A tleap script that builds the chain and sets N, CA, C and O, in Angstrom:
source leaprc.protein.ff14SB
mol = sequence {
  NMET LEU PRO PHE GLY PRO LEU GLU VAL SER
  ALA GLY SER ILE ARG VAL ALA GLY SER GLN
  LEU GLY LEU ILE PRO ALA PRO MET ASN ASP
  THR GLY ALA VAL THR ALA GLN LEU GLU LEU
  VAL ASP GLY SER SER VAL THR ILE ASP GLY
  THR GLY VAL VAL ILE GLU LEU LEU GLY ALA
  ALA GLU ASP ILE GLU ALA LEU PRO PRO GLU
  TRP ALA PRO GLY TRP THR PRO TYR ASN ARG
  ALA LEU GLN ARG PRO ALA LEU ALA ARG PRO
  CARG
}
set mol.1.N position { -1.008 -12.108 5.961 }
set mol.1.CA position { -2.267 -12.252 5.258 }
set mol.1.C position { -2.879 -10.880 5.044 }
set mol.1.O position { -2.946 -10.072 5.970 }
set mol.2.N position { -3.320 -10.619 3.835 }
set mol.2.CA position { -3.921 -9.339 3.472 }
set mol.2.C position { -5.364 -9.287 3.968 }
set mol.2.O position { -6.145 -10.208 3.727 }
set mol.3.N position { -5.715 -8.190 4.673 }
set mol.3.CA position { -7.103 -8.082 5.122 }
set mol.3.C position { -8.056 -7.953 3.937 }
set mol.3.O position { -7.703 -7.417 2.886 }
set mol.4.N position { -9.254 -8.449 4.132 }
set mol.4.CA position { -10.279 -8.351 3.100 }
set mol.4.C position { -10.878 -6.956 3.116 }
set mol.4.O position { -11.129 -6.409 4.190 }
set mol.5.N position { -11.111 -6.369 1.951 }
set mol.5.CA position { -11.786 -5.081 1.850 }
set mol.5.C position { -10.823 -3.932 1.667 }
set mol.5.O position { -9.626 -4.140 1.471 }
set mol.6.N position { -11.345 -2.712 1.732 }
set mol.6.CA position { -10.511 -1.520 1.526 }
set mol.6.C position { -9.421 -1.405 2.593 }
set mol.6.O position { -9.612 -1.805 3.741 }
set mol.7.N position { -8.283 -0.853 2.192 }
set mol.7.CA position { -7.166 -0.632 3.102 }
set mol.7.C position { -6.932 0.865 3.259 }
set mol.7.O position { -7.045 1.616 2.290 }
set mol.8.N position { -6.605 1.304 4.475 }
set mol.8.CA position { -6.237 2.690 4.706 }
set mol.8.C position { -4.725 2.779 4.619 }
set mol.8.O position { -4.017 2.294 5.501 }
set mol.9.N position { -4.230 3.400 3.552 }
set mol.9.CA position { -2.806 3.463 3.254 }
set mol.9.C position { -2.242 4.801 3.717 }
set mol.9.O position { -2.819 5.855 3.449 }
set mol.10.N position { -1.099 4.747 4.422 }
set mol.10.CA position { -0.462 5.993 4.858 }
set mol.10.C position { 0.740 6.351 3.986 }
set mol.10.O position { 1.083 7.529 3.886 }
set mol.11.N position { 1.384 5.382 3.359 }
set mol.11.CA position { 2.531 5.627 2.486 }
set mol.11.C position { 2.749 4.393 1.635 }
set mol.11.O position { 2.148 3.347 1.878 }
set mol.12.N position { 3.604 4.518 0.642 }
set mol.12.CA position { 3.919 3.356 -0.161 }
set mol.12.C position { 4.486 3.730 -1.506 }
set mol.12.O position { 4.687 4.903 -1.819 }
set mol.13.N position { 4.739 2.702 -2.294 }
set mol.13.CA position { 5.232 2.895 -3.650 }
set mol.13.C position { 4.640 1.813 -4.526 }
set mol.13.O position { 4.175 0.778 -4.048 }
set mol.14.N position { 4.667 2.080 -5.832 }
set mol.14.CA position { 4.128 1.103 -6.773 }
set mol.14.C position { 4.984 1.118 -8.030 }
set mol.14.O position { 5.396 2.174 -8.510 }
set mol.15.N position { 5.244 -0.078 -8.552 }
set mol.15.CA position { 5.985 -0.235 -9.805 }
set mol.15.C position { 5.050 -0.951 -10.764 }
set mol.15.O position { 4.526 -2.019 -10.449 }
set mol.16.N position { 4.838 -0.353 -11.952 }
set mol.16.CA position { 3.956 -0.927 -12.965 }
set mol.16.C position { 4.741 -1.047 -14.263 }
set mol.16.O position { 5.268 -0.061 -14.777 }
set mol.17.N position { 4.812 -2.270 -14.788 }
set mol.17.CA position { 5.498 -2.535 -16.053 }
set mol.17.C position { 6.902 -1.932 -16.068 }
set mol.17.O position { 7.330 -1.375 -17.079 }
set mol.18.N position { 7.617 -2.041 -14.946 }
set mol.18.CA position { 8.989 -1.567 -14.860 }
set mol.18.C position { 9.165 -0.112 -14.505 }
set mol.18.O position { 10.297 0.326 -14.304 }
set mol.19.N position { 8.091 0.663 -14.417 }
set mol.19.CA position { 8.181 2.086 -14.080 }
set mol.19.C position { 7.845 2.302 -12.613 }
set mol.19.O position { 6.754 1.954 -12.161 }
set mol.20.N position { 8.786 2.879 -11.869 }
set mol.20.CA position { 8.558 3.206 -10.453 }
set mol.20.C position { 7.791 4.515 -10.381 }
set mol.20.O position { 8.217 5.513 -10.962 }
set mol.21.N position { 6.683 4.528 -9.686 }
set mol.21.CA position { 5.872 5.739 -9.539 }
set mol.21.C position { 6.214 6.397 -8.211 }
set mol.21.O position { 6.302 5.721 -7.187 }
set mol.22.N position { 6.407 7.709 -8.221 }
set mol.22.CA position { 6.755 8.433 -7.004 }
set mol.22.C position { 5.587 8.546 -6.043 }
set mol.22.O position { 5.785 8.538 -4.828 }
set mol.23.N position { 4.401 8.650 -6.555 }
set mol.23.CA position { 3.185 8.714 -5.752 }
set mol.23.C position { 2.259 7.598 -6.216 }
set mol.23.O position { 2.393 7.090 -7.330 }
set mol.24.N position { 1.339 7.228 -5.370 }
set mol.24.CA position { 0.360 6.222 -5.766 }
set mol.24.C position { -0.777 6.949 -6.481 }
set mol.24.O position { -1.523 7.695 -5.847 }
set mol.25.N position { -0.921 6.740 -7.798 }
set mol.25.CA position { -1.947 7.456 -8.548 }
set mol.25.C position { -3.333 6.877 -8.283 }
set mol.25.O position { -3.498 5.665 -8.145 }
set mol.26.N position { -4.299 7.737 -8.216 }
set mol.26.CA position { -5.677 7.285 -8.043 }
set mol.26.C position { -6.590 8.254 -8.791 }
set mol.26.O position { -6.454 9.464 -8.609 }
set mol.27.N position { -7.476 7.793 -9.592 }
set mol.27.CA position { -7.755 6.387 -9.873 }
set mol.27.C position { -6.709 5.822 -10.836 }
set mol.27.O position { -5.992 6.564 -11.508 }
set mol.28.N position { -6.644 4.500 -10.884 }
set mol.28.CA position { -5.711 3.820 -11.783 }
set mol.28.C position { -6.278 2.468 -12.156 }
set mol.28.O position { -6.838 1.764 -11.315 }
set mol.29.N position { -6.133 2.109 -13.415 }
set mol.29.CA position { -6.531 0.797 -13.915 }
set mol.29.C position { -5.543 0.443 -15.013 }
set mol.29.O position { -5.616 1.001 -16.107 }
set mol.30.N position { -4.623 -0.473 -14.744 }
set mol.30.CA position { -3.562 -0.778 -15.692 }
set mol.30.C position { -3.203 -2.253 -15.607 }
set mol.30.O position { -3.486 -2.918 -14.611 }
set mol.31.N position { -2.576 -2.753 -16.663 }
set mol.31.CA position { -2.117 -4.134 -16.678 }
set mol.31.C position { -0.610 -4.158 -16.872 }
set mol.31.O position { -0.018 -3.183 -17.333 }
set mol.32.N position { -0.003 -5.260 -16.523 }
set mol.32.CA position { 1.443 -5.430 -16.596 }
set mol.32.C position { 1.926 -5.904 -15.242 }
set mol.32.O position { 1.146 -5.989 -14.292 }
set mol.33.N position { 3.214 -6.212 -15.150 }
set mol.33.CA position { 3.783 -6.646 -13.874 }
set mol.33.C position { 3.678 -5.504 -12.862 }
set mol.33.O position { 4.091 -4.378 -13.138 }
set mol.34.N position { 3.123 -5.809 -11.692 }
set mol.34.CA position { 2.887 -4.792 -10.666 }
set mol.34.C position { 3.466 -5.267 -9.333 }
set mol.34.O position { 3.276 -6.417 -8.937 }
set mol.35.N position { 4.174 -4.365 -8.647 }
set mol.35.CA position { 4.581 -4.592 -7.268 }
set mol.35.C position { 4.198 -3.348 -6.478 }
set mol.35.O position { 4.624 -2.241 -6.806 }
set mol.36.N position { 3.404 -3.533 -5.450 }
set mol.36.CA position { 2.994 -2.431 -4.577 }
set mol.36.C position { 3.511 -2.718 -3.177 }
set mol.36.O position { 3.302 -3.807 -2.644 }
set mol.37.N position { 4.183 -1.745 -2.585 }
set mol.37.CA position { 4.624 -1.834 -1.195 }
set mol.37.C position { 3.880 -0.742 -0.439 }
set mol.37.O position { 4.089 0.445 -0.686 }
set mol.38.N position { 3.018 -1.146 0.478 }
set mol.38.CA position { 2.126 -0.210 1.154 }
set mol.38.C position { 2.327 -0.248 2.659 }
set mol.38.O position { 2.478 -1.317 3.252 }
set mol.39.N position { 2.328 0.930 3.271 }
set mol.39.CA position { 2.316 1.053 4.723 }
set mol.39.C position { 0.903 1.468 5.104 }
set mol.39.O position { 0.370 2.445 4.576 }
set mol.40.N position { 0.304 0.728 6.016 }
set mol.40.CA position { -1.083 0.964 6.397 }
set mol.40.C position { -1.146 1.834 7.642 }
set mol.40.O position { -0.190 1.900 8.415 }
set mol.41.N position { -2.280 2.501 7.831 }
set mol.41.CA position { -2.414 3.410 8.974 }
set mol.41.C position { -2.348 2.682 10.310 }
set mol.41.O position { -2.073 3.309 11.332 }
set mol.42.N position { -2.594 1.379 10.327 }
set mol.42.CA position { -2.506 0.646 11.589 }
set mol.42.C position { -1.077 0.241 11.943 }
set mol.42.O position { -0.860 -0.433 12.949 }
set mol.43.N position { -0.083 0.651 11.113 }
set mol.43.CA position { 1.311 0.356 11.383 }
set mol.43.C position { 1.838 -0.882 10.692 }
set mol.43.O position { 3.046 -1.115 10.690 }
set mol.44.N position { 0.971 -1.676 10.109 }
set mol.44.CA position { 1.425 -2.861 9.387 }
set mol.44.C position { 1.819 -2.471 7.961 }
set mol.44.O position { 1.528 -1.366 7.505 }
set mol.45.N position { 2.476 -3.382 7.276 }
set mol.45.CA position { 2.849 -3.136 5.884 }
set mol.45.C position { 2.546 -4.383 5.073 }
set mol.45.O position { 2.423 -5.482 5.613 }
set mol.46.N position { 2.427 -4.192 3.757 }
set mol.46.CA position { 2.103 -5.302 2.876 }
set mol.46.C position { 2.791 -5.062 1.531 }
set mol.46.O position { 2.867 -3.928 1.057 }
set mol.47.N position { 3.287 -6.134 0.926 }
set mol.47.CA position { 3.823 -6.097 -0.432 }
set mol.47.C position { 2.936 -6.982 -1.289 }
set mol.47.O position { 2.652 -8.125 -0.931 }
set mol.48.N position { 2.502 -6.451 -2.420 }
set mol.48.CA position { 1.581 -7.163 -3.309 }
set mol.48.C position { 2.219 -7.235 -4.689 }
set mol.48.O position { 2.615 -6.208 -5.241 }
set mol.49.N position { 2.326 -8.442 -5.256 }
set mol.49.CA position { 2.803 -8.643 -6.622 }
set mol.49.C position { 1.639 -9.166 -7.451 }
set mol.49.O position { 0.857 -9.996 -6.988 }
set mol.50.N position { 1.531 -8.669 -8.691 }
set mol.50.CA position { 0.439 -9.125 -9.543 }
set mol.50.C position { 0.678 -8.797 -10.996 }
set mol.50.O position { 1.775 -8.399 -11.388 }
set mol.51.N position { -0.367 -8.969 -11.795 }
set mol.51.CA position { -0.288 -8.728 -13.237 }
set mol.51.C position { -1.197 -7.593 -13.679 }
set mol.51.O position { -1.398 -7.400 -14.878 }
set mol.52.N position { -1.737 -6.853 -12.758 }
set mol.52.CA position { -2.569 -5.705 -13.062 }
set mol.52.C position { -2.958 -5.015 -11.778 }
set mol.52.O position { -2.795 -5.569 -10.691 }
set mol.53.N position { -3.475 -3.798 -11.899 }
set mol.53.CA position { -3.834 -3.036 -10.711 }
set mol.53.C position { -5.051 -2.155 -10.997 }
set mol.53.O position { -5.181 -1.568 -12.071 }
set mol.54.N position { -5.935 -2.084 -10.004 }
set mol.54.CA position { -7.055 -1.148 -10.015 }
set mol.54.C position { -7.004 -0.421 -8.675 }
set mol.54.O position { -7.063 -1.055 -7.621 }
set mol.55.N position { -6.895 0.893 -8.711 }
set mol.55.CA position { -6.870 1.699 -7.491 }
set mol.55.C position { -8.043 2.662 -7.549 }
set mol.55.O position { -8.201 3.405 -8.517 }
set mol.56.N position { -8.862 2.646 -6.509 }
set mol.56.CA position { -10.016 3.547 -6.399 }
set mol.56.C position { -10.001 4.171 -5.021 }
set mol.56.O position { -9.606 3.530 -4.047 }
set mol.57.N position { -10.429 5.417 -4.934 }
set mol.57.CA position { -10.573 6.079 -3.644 }
set mol.57.C position { -12.003 5.921 -3.180 }
set mol.57.O position { -12.933 6.014 -3.982 }
set mol.58.N position { -12.190 5.681 -1.889 }
set mol.58.CA position { -13.519 5.517 -1.318 }
set mol.58.C position { -13.790 6.635 -0.329 }
set mol.58.O position { -12.873 7.085 0.359 }
set mol.59.N position { -15.020 7.086 -0.245 }
set mol.59.CA position { -15.394 8.099 0.730 }
set mol.59.C position { -15.145 9.510 0.227 }
set mol.59.O position { -14.618 9.720 -0.865 }
set mol.60.N position { -15.533 10.461 1.045 }
set mol.60.CA position { -15.384 11.875 0.699 }
set mol.60.C position { -13.936 12.314 0.867 }
set mol.60.O position { -13.242 11.856 1.775 }
set mol.61.N position { -13.488 13.200 -0.009 }
set mol.61.CA position { -12.127 13.731 0.080 }
set mol.61.C position { -11.999 14.631 1.305 }
set mol.61.O position { -12.938 15.337 1.674 }
set mol.62.N position { -10.822 14.593 1.930 }
set mol.62.CA position { -10.535 15.437 3.089 }
set mol.62.C position { -9.199 16.125 2.886 }
set mol.62.O position { -8.257 15.515 2.379 }
set mol.63.N position { -9.104 17.402 3.279 }
set mol.63.CA position { -7.824 18.095 3.295 }
set mol.63.C position { -7.089 17.662 4.553 }
set mol.63.O position { -7.630 17.751 5.655 }
set mol.64.N position { -5.840 17.185 4.389 }
set mol.64.CA position { -5.082 16.776 5.567 }
set mol.64.C position { -3.974 17.757 5.907 }
set mol.64.O position { -3.448 17.738 7.020 }
set mol.65.N position { -3.612 18.622 4.950 }
set mol.65.CA position { -2.660 19.684 5.227 }
set mol.65.C position { -2.744 20.704 4.103 }
set mol.65.O position { -3.119 20.372 2.979 }
set mol.66.N position { -2.395 21.939 4.410 }
set mol.66.CA position { -2.401 22.988 3.404 }
set mol.66.C position { -1.160 22.849 2.526 }
set mol.66.O position { -0.043 22.754 3.035 }
set mol.67.N position { -1.353 22.837 1.225 }
set mol.67.CA position { -0.247 22.724 0.277 }
set mol.67.C position { -0.285 23.897 -0.694 }
set mol.67.O position { -1.346 24.479 -0.921 }
set mol.68.N position { 0.860 24.250 -1.269 }
set mol.68.CA position { 0.868 25.326 -2.268 }
set mol.68.C position { -0.001 24.957 -3.463 }
set mol.68.O position { -0.081 23.782 -3.821 }
set mol.69.N position { -0.650 25.929 -4.085 }
set mol.69.CA position { -1.546 25.635 -5.217 }
set mol.69.C position { -0.853 24.890 -6.360 }
set mol.69.O position { -1.489 24.092 -7.047 }
set mol.70.N position { 0.450 25.141 -6.572 }
set mol.70.CA position { 1.130 24.460 -7.676 }
set mol.70.C position { 1.301 22.959 -7.423 }
set mol.70.O position { 1.648 22.224 -8.348 }
set mol.71.N position { 1.070 22.494 -6.211 }
set mol.71.CA position { 1.127 21.066 -5.910 }
set mol.71.C position { -0.238 20.394 -6.053 }
set mol.71.O position { -0.361 19.191 -5.823 }
set mol.72.N position { -1.241 21.141 -6.422 }
set mol.72.CA position { -2.592 20.580 -6.541 }
set mol.72.C position { -2.586 19.438 -7.555 }
set mol.72.O position { -2.001 19.566 -8.630 }
set mol.73.N position { -3.232 18.325 -7.217 }
set mol.73.CA position { -3.231 17.184 -8.140 }
set mol.73.C position { -4.050 17.470 -9.383 }
set mol.73.O position { -5.016 18.233 -9.359 }
set mol.74.N position { -3.639 16.840 -10.465 }
set mol.74.CA position { -4.416 16.902 -11.694 }
set mol.74.C position { -5.554 15.910 -11.616 }
set mol.74.O position { -5.584 15.065 -10.721 }
set mol.75.N position { -6.469 16.001 -12.523 }
set mol.75.CA position { -7.601 15.069 -12.530 }
set mol.75.C position { -7.422 13.970 -13.558 }
set mol.75.O position { -8.314 13.141 -13.739 }
set mol.76.N position { -6.276 13.951 -14.238 }
set mol.76.CA position { -6.019 12.948 -15.249 }
set mol.76.C position { -5.501 11.676 -14.584 }
set mol.76.O position { -4.565 11.754 -13.787 }
set mol.77.N position { -6.073 10.507 -14.880 }
set mol.77.CA position { -5.549 9.276 -14.293 }
set mol.77.C position { -4.165 8.962 -14.848 }
set mol.77.O position { -3.741 9.546 -15.845 }
set mol.78.N position { -3.472 8.045 -14.203 }
set mol.78.CA position { -2.132 7.624 -14.632 }
set mol.78.C position { -2.133 7.257 -16.107 }
set mol.78.O position { -3.033 6.567 -16.584 }
set mol.79.N position { -1.131 7.717 -16.815 }
set mol.79.CA position { -1.007 7.423 -18.228 }
set mol.79.C position { 0.362 6.799 -18.467 }
set mol.79.O position { 1.367 7.509 -18.482 }
set mol.80.N position { 0.416 5.485 -18.653 }
set mol.80.CA position { 1.693 4.800 -18.827 }
set mol.80.C position { 2.426 5.311 -20.059 }
set mol.80.O position { 3.657 5.307 -20.077 }
set mol.81.N position { 1.712 5.750 -21.087 }
set mol.81.CA position { 2.366 6.254 -22.296 }
set mol.81.C position { 3.243 7.465 -21.980 }
set mol.81.O position { 4.269 7.674 -22.627 }
set mol.82.N position { 2.843 8.262 -20.991 }
set mol.82.CA position { 3.640 9.427 -20.586 }
set mol.82.C position { 4.693 9.043 -19.556 }
set mol.82.O position { 5.566 9.853 -19.242 }
set mol.83.N position { 4.628 7.808 -19.016 }
set mol.83.CA position { 5.572 7.295 -18.030 }
set mol.83.C position { 5.652 8.161 -16.778 }
set mol.83.O position { 6.730 8.317 -16.204 }
set mol.84.N position { 4.539 8.718 -16.354 }
set mol.84.CA position { 4.535 9.492 -15.120 }
set mol.84.C position { 3.130 9.488 -14.546 }
set mol.84.O position { 2.153 9.417 -15.292 }
set mol.85.N position { 3.020 9.564 -13.234 }
set mol.85.CA position { 1.693 9.677 -12.623 }
set mol.85.C position { 1.186 11.096 -12.757 }
set mol.85.O position { 1.961 12.050 -12.676 }
set mol.86.N position { -0.087 11.236 -12.957 }
set mol.86.CA position { -0.685 12.559 -13.100 }
set mol.86.C position { -0.638 13.337 -11.793 }
set mol.86.O position { -0.712 14.566 -11.810 }
set mol.87.N position { -0.517 12.645 -10.653 }
set mol.87.CA position { -0.565 13.329 -9.371 }
set mol.87.C position { 0.802 13.759 -8.861 }
set mol.87.O position { 0.900 14.289 -7.754 }
set mol.88.N position { 1.861 13.547 -9.638 }
set mol.88.CA position { 3.200 13.937 -9.162 }
set mol.88.C position { 3.315 15.451 -9.142 }
set mol.88.O position { 2.862 16.132 -10.062 }
set mol.89.N position { 3.925 15.970 -8.086 }
set mol.89.CA position { 4.101 17.405 -8.006 }
set mol.89.C position { 5.267 17.821 -8.898 }
set mol.89.O position { 6.197 17.039 -9.092 }
set mol.90.N position { 5.235 19.045 -9.448 }
set mol.90.CA position { 6.316 19.509 -10.318 }
set mol.90.C position { 7.628 19.623 -9.561 }
set mol.90.O position { 7.643 19.893 -8.360 }
set mol.91.N position { 8.715 19.418 -10.265 }
set mol.91.CA position { 10.043 19.559 -9.652 }
set mol.91.C position { 10.681 20.850 -10.045 }
set mol.91.O position { 11.801 21.138 -9.623 }
savepdb mol mol.pdb
quit
């Protein structure tokens, strides 16, 4: 059973309209077949299937580790037309 309210996610993946996303983009608001597999900070996991997705971040942003500047996330939300999440780091 999925807990009610916001979830603290530690890892996971999401597939939207057949496209597997390497990172979970936030914010995101999209429609289409969605499967999200999430690992929660409490050690539990959940798989969610649906027909649309809205992802929002809550609370103040925190730095959890120092990363190279070229890995800095963009501010553009996920764009399915480009078939890539805006937050993916360059390869």
